[in-house]
Every structure is written in C-alpha cells, then in structure tokens.
C-alpha positions as CSV (number, residue, x, y, z in Angstrom):
1,X,0.0,0.0,0.0
2,X,1.5,3.3,-1.0
3,X,1.6,6.4,1.3
4,X,-0.8,9.2,0.6
5,X,0.4,12.1,-1.6
6,X,1.5,15.0,0.6
7,X,-0.3,18.3,0.3
8,X,1.6,21.4,-0.8
9,X,1.5,22.6,2.8
10,X,3.1,19.3,4.1
11,X,5.7,19.6,1.4
12,X,6.5,23.2,2.4
13,X,6.9,22.2,6.1
14,X,9.1,19.3,5.1
15,X,11.2,21.6,2.9
16,X,11.5,24.1,5.7
17,X,12.5,21.6,8.3
18,X,14.9,19.8,6.0
19,X,16.7,23.1,5.3
20,X,16.8,24.1,9.0
21,X,20.6,23.9,9.9
22,X,20.1,22.8,13.5
23,X,17.9,19.8,12.5
24,X,20.1,19.0,9.5
25,X,23.2,18.8,11.7
26,X,21.4,16.7,14.2
27,X,20.2,14.2,11.5
28,X,23.5,14.0,9.6
29,X,25.4,13.5,12.9
30,X,22.9,10.8,14.0
31,X,22.3,12.6,17.3
32,X,18.9,11.0,17.3
33,X,20.4,7.5,16.7
34,X,20.3,5.4,13.5
35,X,16.7,6.5,12.8
36,X,17.4,10.2,12.9
37,X,16.0,10.8,9.4
38,X,12.8,9.0,10.4
39,X,12.5,11.2,13.4
40,X,12.9,14.3,11.2
41,X,10.2,13.1,8.9
42,X,7.9,12.4,11.8
43,X,8.5,16.0,13.1
44,X,7.7,17.4,9.7
45,X,4.3,15.6,9.8
46,X,3.7,16.6,13.4
47,X,4.3,20.3,12.7
48,X,2.2,20.2,9.5
49,X,-0.7,18.5,11.4
50,X,-0.7,21.3,14.1
51,X,-2.2,23.6,11.5
52,X,-5.8,23.2,10.0
53,X,-6.1,22.6,6.3
54,X,-5.5,25.8,4.3
55,X,-9.1,26.0,3.2
56,X,-10.2,26.1,6.8
57,X,-7.9,28.7,8.2
58,X,-7.2,32.4,7.9
59,X,-3.8,34.0,8.1
60,X,-2.8,34.9,11.6
61,X,0.4,34.9,13.6
62,X,-1.4,34.7,16.9
63,X,-3.4,31.5,16.5
64,X,-6.5,31.0,18.6
65,X,-9.9,31.3,17.2
66,X,-9.0,30.2,13.6
67,X,-7.7,26.8,14.7
68,X,-4.1,27.6,14.2
69,X,-1.7,26.9,17.0
70,X,-0.2,30.0,18.6
71,X,3.5,30.8,18.2
72,X,4.4,29.3,21.6
73,X,2.9,25.9,20.8
74,X,4.9,25.5,17.6
75,X,8.1,26.8,19.3
76,X,7.6,24.5,22.3
77,X,7.0,21.5,20.1
78,X,10.1,22.1,18.0
79,X,12.3,22.7,21.1
80,X,10.9,19.7,22.9
81,X,11.4,17.3,20.0
82,X,15.0,18.6,19.4
83,X,15.7,18.1,23.1
84,X,14.0,14.7,23.5
85,X,14.8,13.0,20.2
86,X,18.1,14.5,19.3
87,X,19.5,15.7,22.7
88,X,20.0,19.2,21.2
89,X,19.2,22.4,23.0
90,X,18.7,25.0,20.2
91,X,19.8,28.4,21.5
92,X,20.5,30.3,18.3
93,X,17.1,31.8,17.8
94,X,16.3,29.6,14.8
95,X,13.3,28.0,16.4
96,X,11.5,31.4,16.4
97,X,12.5,31.9,12.7
98,X,11.2,28.5,11.7
99,X,8.0,29.1,13.6
100,X,7.5,32.5,11.9
101,X,7.9,31.0,8.5
102,X,5.2,28.3,9.4
103,X,2.8,31.0,10.4
104,X,3.5,33.0,7.2
105,X,2.4,30.0,5.2
106,X,5.6,28.3,4.1
C-alpha cells in the first residue's frame, strides 16, 4: 500500500525543516540515533498537522480562534522534539525563525 500524496502545505513544512541547519546537523550527525532521518520526517508531519487545512484557516500569527496553534505551541514542540529526540538544545534563535515561517504559510 503506498503512502498518501503529501499536500503542498506538508511539502512546504518538510522543505522548511529539511533546510533548518540545527535539525540537518542533528540528523547528519545521527544525534537521534540510527533512525534520525525518520524522526525528522515524523517531526515534519507533526508540525504540519498542528495547522488546520489551508481552506479552513485564515492568516494569523497569533493562533487561537481560527484553529491555528499560537507561536508558543509551535516553538515549544520544536524545542521539545529537538531536546527529547536529538538531545539538542537550540539556542541560536532559529526555532523562532522556523515558527514565523510556518505562520506566514511556508
């Protein structure tokens, strides 16, 4: 059985996270173990799934009533997964940058 075709939103989130230097270094260095790339792919899906389908949301950076997560939720998820799965504490401000791009609509 083949996997479902990713939506443009899911592809955008995947591209964003695959190009994030902190995550790329963690994956290429296998800081998450032998299955680091699978953990990265799971994170891409988890972040994409935090947002409602594009046809059900409005553009907002604050989240809340429109179903989108607020900035803190996305930042916390990214930070927590980096810490728990890759043992990396990201302190370069890039988590905020990645979060802002997500809210702008990759």
